[in-house]
C-alpha positions in Angstrom: 171.0 -130.4 -63.2 167.6 -128.7 -63.5 167.5 -125.6 -65.8 166.7 -122.4 -63.9 165.1 -119.1 -64.8 164.7 -116.2 -62.4 161.2 -115.5 -63.5 160.1 -119.0 -62.5 161.6 -118.5 -59.0 159.8 -115.2 -58.7 156.4 -116.7 -59.7 156.7 -119.8 -57.6 154.6 -119.4 -54.5 156.5 -122.1 -52.6 159.7 -120.0 -52.6 159.9 -117.2 -50.1 161.4 -114.1 -51.6 161.8 -110.4 -51.2 163.0 -107.5 -53.3 165.9 -105.7 -51.8 167.7 -102.8 -53.4 166.0 -103.5 -56.8 167.2 -107.1 -56.8 165.2 -110.3 -55.9 166.6 -112.5 -53.1 165.3 -116.0 -52.5 165.3 -118.1 -49.4 168.2 -120.5 -49.9 166.5 -123.5 -48.3 163.4 -123.1 -50.5 165.5 -122.9 -53.7 167.6 -126.0 -52.6 164.3 -127.9 -52.1 162.9 -126.7 -55.4 166.1 -127.8 -57.3 166.6 -130.9 -55.1 170.3 -129.9 -54.9 172.8 -129.1 -52.3 173.4 -125.4 -52.4 175.8 -125.1 -49.5 178.4 -123.4 -51.7 176.1 -120.6 -52.6 176.9 -117.2 -51.0 174.1 -115.8 -49.0 173.1 -112.9 -46.7 170.5 -112.7 -43.9 167.4 -110.8 -44.8 164.0 -110.5 -43.1 161.2 -112.4 -44.8 157.7 -112.8 -43.6 157.0 -116.5 -43.1 153.6 -117.7 -41.8 152.8 -114.1 -40.7 156.0 -113.6 -38.8 159.2 -111.8 -39.8 162.3 -114.1 -39.7 165.9 -113.4 -40.7 166.8 -116.2 -43.1 169.6 -117.1 -45.5 168.9 -115.4 -48.8 170.7 -115.4 -52.1 170.3 -113.6 -55.5 169.7 -115.4 -58.7 173.4 -114.7 -59.8 174.6 -116.2 -56.5 172.7 -119.4 -57.2 174.1 -119.7 -60.7 177.6 -119.0 -59.5 177.3 -121.6 -56.7 175.9 -124.2 -59.0 178.8 -123.8 -61.5 181.3 -124.2 -58.7 179.7 -127.6 -57.9 180.1 -129.0 -61.4 
């Protein structure tokens, strides 16, 4: 399993993200592609993110949600 740090997800331009209520949320599909893992067990919420100039509601998760979901898969 690839090691993961929140700062790397924030800095990575290929991962769509947004700050909501002082917490960073990341597009779930982008993180799954970045990690090359199935993250279907990760809890998510729908948030609007601007993708290619258009606002879309996509599945987003916090860093803690990702860590918790990955541990459940072990």
